[in-house]
ZAMARGU-4260 file (C-alpha; in steps of 0.2 Angstrom, whole numbers, plus 5000, padded with zeros to 4 digits):
<rodrens>
0) 5171/4724/4777 | 5163/4719/4793 | 5167/4706/4806 | 5155/4699/4818 | 5158/4696/4837
5) 5145/4686/4847 | 5140/4692/4864 | 5129/4685/4877 | 5115/4696/4871 | 5117/4697/4853
10) 5128/4700/4838 | 5138/4716/4839 | 5147/4721/4823 | 5163/4732/4821 | 5166/4741/4805
15) 5180/4750/4795 | 5183/4764/4807 | 5177/4758/4824 | 5158/4759/4824 | 5148/4745/4833
20) 5130/4740/4832 | 5121/4726/4841 | 5108/4715/4831 | 5094/4706/4839 | 5096/4688/4844
25) 5086/4672/4839 | 5071/4669/4851 | 5073/4661/4868 | 5061/4656/4881 | 5060/4666/4897
30) 5063/4683/4889 | 5054/4699/4896 | 5039/4704/4885 | 5037/4721/4878 | 5020/4727/4875
35) 5019/4742/4862 | 5005/4754/4865 | 4999/4771/4859 | 4991/4783/4871 | 4974/4777/4865
40) 4979/4759/4866 | 4985/4761/4884 | 4968/4765/4889 | 4961/4750/4882 | 4975/4739/4889
45) 4972/4746/4906 | 4954/4741/4906 | 4959/4723/4905 | 4971/4723/4919 | 4970/4720/4938
50) 4969/4735/4949 | 4986/4733/4957 | 4993/4734/4939 | 4983/4750/4934 | 4988/4758/4950
55) 5006/4754/4947 | 5006/4761/4929 | 4997/4777/4935 | 5009/4779/4949 | 5024/4779/4937
60) 5016/4793/4926 | 5017/4782/4911 | 5005/4789/4897 | 5013/4779/4882 | 5021/4794/4875
65) 5032/4789/4860 | 5049/4782/4866 | 5043/4780/4884 | 5044/4764/4894 | 5036/4757/4910
70) 5043/4742/4919 | 5030/4730/4926 | 5034/4720/4942 | 5027/4702/4945 | 5020/4698/4962
75) 5038/4695/4969 | 5044/4712/4963 | 5054/4705/4948 | 5054/4712/4931 | 5039/4704/4922
80) 5036/4715/4907 | 5038/4732/4899 | 5025/4744/4892 | 5033/4754/4877 | 5025/4770/4871
85) 5024/4771/4852 | 5017/4784/4840 | 5010/4771/4828 | 5013/4752/4824 | 5029/4751/4815
90) 5036/4768/4820 | 5054/4767/4818 | 5061/4778/4832 | 5049/4774/4846 | 5059/4759/4850
95) 5076/4766/4847 | 5079/4773/4865 | 5074/4756/4873 | 5091/4747/4872 | 5099/4761/4882
100) 5084/4764/4894 | 5079/4746/4899 | 5089/4736/4911 | 5102/4726/4901 | 5102/4712/4914
105) 5084/4706/4910 | 5078/4689/4915 | 5083/4677/4901 | 5096/4690/4895 | 5084/4700/4883
110) 5067/4706/4878 | 5054/4701/4865 | 5039/4708/4857 | 5023/4701/4865 | 5011/4705/4851
115) 5010/4699/4833 | 5013/4713/4821 | 5015/4714/4802 | 5031/4710/4794 | 5034/4729/4790
120) 5031/4734/4808 | 5042/4720/4814 | 5056/4725/4803 | 5054/4743/4808 | 5055/4739/4827
125) 5070/4728/4824 | 5079/4742/4814 | 5075/4756/4827 | 5081/4745/4841 | 5097/4741/4832
130) 5101/4759/4827 | 5098/4763/4845 | 5114/4752/4849 | 5126/4762/4838 | 5142/4768/4845
135) 5157/4776/4838 | 5171/4767/4847 | 5187/4770/4837 | 5195/4781/4850 | 5187/4775/4866
140) 5178/4759/4871 | 5159/4759/4873 | 5155/4756/4892 | 5137/4757/4891 | 5128/4740/4891
145) 5113/4739/4879 | 5098/4728/4882 | 5096/4714/4869 | 5080/4710/4859 | 5074/4694/4851
150) 5070/4695/4832 | 5052/4700/4831 | 5042/4687/4821 | 5041/4691/4803 | 5055/4704/4803
155) 5065/4705/4787 | 5082/4701/4796 | 5092/4704/4780 | 5084/4721/4777 | 5088/4726/4795
160) 5106/4720/4794 | 5110/4729/4778 | 5101/4745/4783 | 5109/4746/4800 | 5126/4742/4794
165) 5125/4755/4780 | 5119/4768/4792 | 5133/4764/4804 | 5145/4765/4790 | 5140/4782/4785
170) 5140/4788/4803 | 5157/4780/4806 | 5165/4788/4791 | 5159/4805/4795 | 5163/4804/4813
175) 5181/4800/4809 | 5192/4815/4811 | 5201/4822/4795 | 5218/4816/4801 | 5212/4799/4799
180) 5200/4801/4785 | 5209/4810/4771 | 5207/4807/4752 | 5218/4791/4753 | 5208/4785/4768
185) 5192/4788/4759 | 5198/4778/4744 | 5204/4764/4756 | 5186/4763/4763 | 5179/4762/4745
190) 5191/4748/4741 | 5187/4738/4757 | 5168/4740/4752 | 5172/4734/4734 | 5182/4719/4740
195) 5168/4714/4751 | 5155/4714/4737 | 5167/4709/4722 | 5165/4727/4715 | 5178/4735/4704
200) 5186/4750/4712 | 5199/4762/4702 | 5206/4778/4709 | 5214/4792/4699 | 5226/4802/4709
205) 5235/4818/4709 | 5242/4825/4692 | 5234/4810/4683 | 5217/4820/4686 | 5224/4832/4673
210) 5229/4819/4661 | 5212/4811/4663 | 5203/4827/4661 | 5196/4831/4678 | 5204/4848/4680
215) 5191/4855/4693 | 5194/4841/4705 | 5213/4844/4703 | 5212/4863/4706 | 5202/4861/4722
220) 5213/4848/4729 | 5231/4853/4723 | 5235/4864/4738 | 5235/4850/4750 | 5249/4838/4753
225) 5237/4824/4752 | 5234/4822/4734 | 5216/4824/4727 | 5208/4808/4720 | 5193/4802/4710
230) 5186/4786/4717 | 5176/4775/4704 | 5167/4759/4710 | 5157/4748/4698 | 5146/4733/4702
235) 5133/4723/4693 | 5131/4718/4675 | 5112/4719/4671 | 5097/4730/4675 | 5095/4749/4675
240) 5111/4760/4676 | 5112/4768/4693 | 5125/4782/4696 | 5129/4789/4713 | 5140/4804/4715
245) 5146/4810/4733 | 5155/4825/4738 | 5171/4819/4746 | 5179/4835/4753 | 5188/4827/4768
250) 5192/4844/4776 | 5187/4861/4770 | 5197/4876/4777 | 5188/4887/4764 | 5204/4889/4754
255) 5210/4907/4752 | 5193/4913/4757 | 5197/4905/4774 | 5183/4900/4785 | 5182/4906/4803
260) 5187/4894/4817 | 5169/4891/4821 | 5165/4888/4803 | 5179/4875/4802 | 5174/4866/4817
265) 5163/4853/4809 | 5172/4852/4792 | 5177/4834/4795 | 5160/4830/4790 | 5161/4839/4773
270) 5165/4822/4765 | 5147/4817/4771 | 5141/4815/4753 | 5154/4802/4750 | 5150/4793/4765
275) 5131/4793/4760 | 5135/4785/4743 | 5146/4772/4750 | 5133/4767/4763 | 5119/4767/4749
280) 5130/4757/4738 | 5133/4744/4752 | 5114/4742/4754 | 5112/4740/4735 | 5126/4727/4734
285) 5121/4718/4750 | 5103/4715/4743 | 5111/4710/4726 | 5099/4721/4717 | 5099/4718/4698
290) 5106/4735/4693 | 5122/4742/4685 | 5129/4752/4699 | 5143/4766/4698 | 5149/4776/4712
295) 5160/4792/4709 | 5168/4801/4723 | 5179/4816/4720 | 5190/4816/4736 | 5200/4831/4740
300) 5206/4842/4755 | 5202/4861/4752 | 5218/4868/4759 | 5229/4884/4759 | 5246/4885/4751
305) 5256/4894/4737 | 5247/4884/4723 | 5229/4886/4730 | 5216/4891/4718 | 5212/4910/4720
310) 5196/4920/4720 | 5192/4925/4702 | 5203/4912/4694 | 5195/4903/4679 | 5194/4884/4680
315) 5192/4872/4666 | 5180/4857/4669 | 5178/4840/4661 | 5162/4846/4652 | 5172/4860/4644
320) 5162/4874/4654 | 5173/4887/4661 | 5170/4892/4679 | 5175/4908/4687 | 5179/4906/4706
325) 5169/4918/4715 | 5173/4910/4731 | 5186/4897/4735 | 5174/4891/4749 | 5161/4885/4737
330) 5173/4871/4732 | 5160/4856/4734 | 5151/4861/4718 | 5168/4862/4709 | 5173/4844/4712
335) 5155/4838/4710 | 5154/4846/4692 | 5168/4835/4685 | 5161/4819/4693 | 5143/4823/4687
340) 5149/4826/4670 | 5158/4809/4669 | 5143/4800/4677 | 5131/4809/4665 | 5142/4803/4650
345) 5135/4785/4652 | 5117/4791/4651 | 5111/4783/4668 | 5093/4778/4671 | 5095/4787/4688
350) 5109/4799/4693 | 5109/4804/4712 | 5122/4815/4721 | 5123/4818/4739 | 5132/4833/4746
355) 5135/4843/4762 | 5134/4858/4750 | 5126/4874/4757 | 5122/4882/4773 | 5107/4890/4764
360) 5098/4873/4764 | 5100/4872/4783 | 5094/4889/4785 | 5078/4885/4775 | 5075/4867/4781
365) 5085/4865/4797 | 5098/4851/4801 | 5086/4836/4800 | 5078/4839/4783 | 5088/4836/4767
370) 5084/4847/4753 | 5079/4838/4737 | 5081/4845/4719 | 5076/4835/4704 | 5073/4839/4686
375) 5059/4826/4684 | 5042/4829/4694 | 5037/4811/4693 | 5053/4805/4700 | 5053/4818/4713
380) 5036/4813/4719 | 5041/4795/4720 | 5056/4799/4730 | 5046/4810/4742 | 5034/4796/4744
385) 5048/4783/4748 | 5055/4796/4761 | 5038/4796/4770 | 5036/4778/4769 | 5053/4774/4776
390) 5053/4788/4790 | 5067/4796/4780 | 5060/4813/4775 | 5065/4824/4761 | 5059/4841/4756
395) 5059/4847/4738 | 5066/4864/4733 | 5064/4871/4716 | 5076/4872/4702 | 5070/4889/4698
400) 5077/4893/4681 | 5076/4912/4682 | 5089/4912/4696 | 5102/4905/4684 | 5106/4923/4679
405) 5113/4925/4697 | 5128/4914/4691 | 5132/4924/4676 | 5151/4928/4674 | 5158/4942/4664
410) 5174/4932/4660 | 5168/4914/4660 | 5154/4903/4656 | 5148/4902/4674 | 5152/4908/4691
415) 5153/4896/4705 | 5142/4907/4717 | 5130/4921/4715 | 5134/4939/4720 | 5119/4940/4732
420) 5114/4932/4749 | 5098/4924/4743 | 5093/4907/4737 | 5110/4899/4740 | 5104/4881/4739
425) 5094/4884/4723 | 5109/4893/4714 | 5121/4879/4720 | 5109/4866/4712 | 5107/4876/4696
430) 5126/4876/4695 | 5126/4857/4696 | 5112/4856/4683 | 5124/4864/4670 | 5134/4848/4670
435) 5119/4836/4669 | 5110/4833/4652 | 5091/4838/4654 | 5087/4820/4648 | 5095/4812/4663
440) 5084/4808/4678 | 5094/4818/4691 | 5092/4820/4710 | 5103/4832/4720 | 5102/4830/4739
445) 5109/4844/4750 | 5111/4836/4767 | 5118/4841/4784 | 5125/4823/4787 | 5126/4827/4806
450) 5115/4827/4821 | 5117/4843/4831 | 5109/4835/4846 | 5105/4817/4852 | 5089/4809/4849
455) 5084/4790/4852 | 5093/4780/4839 | 5102/4796/4832 | 5117/4801/4843 | 5125/4818/4841
460) 5137/4816/4826 | 5138/4809/4809 | 5121/4804/4802 | 5114/4795/4786 | 5100/4805/4778
465) 5090/4800/4763 | 5099/4783/4760 | 5084/4773/4765 | 5072/4783/4753 | 5084/4782/4738
470) 5087/4763/4741 | 5068/4760/4740 | 5068/4770/4724 | 5082/4760/4717 | 5074/4744/4723
475) 5058/4748/4714 | 5067/4752/4698 | 5076/4736/4698 | 5060/4726/4700 | 5051/4736/4686
480) 5063/4729/4673
</rodrens>
């Protein structure tokens, strides 16, 4: 899937749609040392320094705020070292702004960590630094030079590589405009990933969805001249069954319940759930976790034409549940329900879906915090714990059963929306729950998949949310067997 190109300061990797990231290099002599310091640690460090240096640091205004940096000169005025402000040891994002902030033409060509930290902290530093070099370059070249870093001692280089590449893949796929990331392009990306890891990938296309009994996916995607698809990736022959389902709406016009121009502006990202499960699958396969992995992506474009589904149409679904279309712009749950029913049929040990599903989740939690729904309290607690440990936060919202009545239909088994404006993220999750057996450990993640503004290591644009947390959960399950 990826090809590496060596540069003078590290390994920069280009992916399937133009992304690039720069990994640390092997250690060399003469590199500029970086001293990470908290605000309290700075006070201790200054007490051990000569007066000329303490005056210099005071003059720069450096107070070791997380993400800040102070360049230190030697007696001749050359760059001798860097102080880096961090929140805590092993903080992921404190280092992410340094590649763009520090001089790229450093003595020796790169920087090194001058203190010994634990393996986990070293891995976090290297990952944060690497993510800080991400750029989406499919349509224009990256002109900004990034400072290089030597691998910190003890860093898990394989973990950094698979996590950074997976994150970049997710961002890359989401950032690609719909003209170049339709259902066929999404299937092609899945096939490339499958070839890279010797996974089996099959695709059901167009009217074959009706023959194979995926009627809801077909109904949503039939109005587009780009045929709908169900992408199915399988990998691994032993261990727990892990099934991932990702919403792959490559562009969402809203259908006949047409979105406004402002509402459509970011709809290239409505396949963000699909991007997330491909990135997560890439991590799992790269680590060769002993699991039986299945990835299902309903890939469609929700368009307007003479054969588009209409409000109050009643759709058939794979599970046999009939659905009244209360709104054609609630199409994501319609394609997901067929894929979830198929994933659930195999009784997986873990079923996780990712979807850019509701604006209600964003109103409740903002753009940076994915909403977690789960039918198992112990499972939810484990996943929330992994989110905290991986600096990949999630927030649980309830599957509040009494709200199921809001989805009642007078003509079908269920409506795809509620009549009122309240609890939209919850009612969407309750709709999906109808297609998953209560016995199945199920997690639904309602994600933004997009950074609305730039932060260190997280540029404006497509973003991976929750995949590090879910990977840690899957890794733990694979070890428990």
